[in-house]
C-alpha positions, 0 to 999 in steps of 0.5 A: 474477508476484503484485505487492499495493501496498499502500495505501489507495484513491488514486482521485484519484492518476493516478500510482498509477492509471494504474501499477496500470492499465499492471501489470494488464496484466501482473501478477496486480496486487491493491491493497489495505491490509487484505491487507497487513495482514492477511498475507493473501496470497501475493506476490512483489512488495510496492509500497509508495507511501507509508508515510502510505498504509497507513492513513486516518491521512494528515493527521495523518501530515502534521502530527504524523509518522508514527503511533506505531508503525507502522514496527514494525506494516509491518516485522513484516509484510514 
């Protein structure tokens, strides 16, 4: 099984690091926001940790809400 974790790199997030490490032992895991946006590759499962972590606009999402059009672009990729 191929799994895409569609996230920007978050090496300080121990949950995501541990999750990826455990899952990589069982499946072909790719952690890449670029692969998601470029629709690069075929995956059985796409894991979206949080939609705002699909871009580097995290700080703005917390103060101003989701970036305009992000959910529509996400839907188009899925």
